[in-house]
C-alpha positions, 0 to 999 in steps of 0.5 A: 814558847816557854820563858825561863832564865837565870841570874848570877852576880859573877861576871861571865868569862870564857876561861872555863871553870865553876864559879861561885855566885851567892846571889844566883838563881834560876826562874821560870815565867812560863813553863810546860808544867803550867807552874806560876812564875817561880824563883829557884834558889841555889842550894846552900851546899852548892855555892861554889859551883853556881855557874860554869864559865866556858867558851864552848857553851853559853851561860850554864847554871849548876855543875851537873847542868841544871840549865845550859843555854846553847843550841842543844840546851839541857834543863834538868833542875834539882842538881844544884838549884832547888826544884819546886815541890811536886815537879820533875827536874828534867821536864817541868820547864819544857816537857823534855830534858833537851830543848832548843831555844829560839831566843837567848838574851844576856843582860849585864847589870851595872851599879851606879856609884 
């Protein structure tokens, strides 16, 4: 299978709406196109819409859904996150814009003071 994901520094909630996350990025470790592990940064002019929070779907990165993690997931990179050079946004991760994840993991990072 393919391995990709995202990071945001904004705590997830179910209240709905776009959230800013200046440190947000998405990444691929293993993807359909064979690209080496790659980090895709949030575009500078999209800082206010880094992630979408909703009780209707899992973690969603980007406003036009760059990556959405639900049973009927979508991956269309390049709308809000930088697309790697030479790649097509809707198929380089999994070979298709739509994909079904077999495993989704969510982690929380806590800083010790």
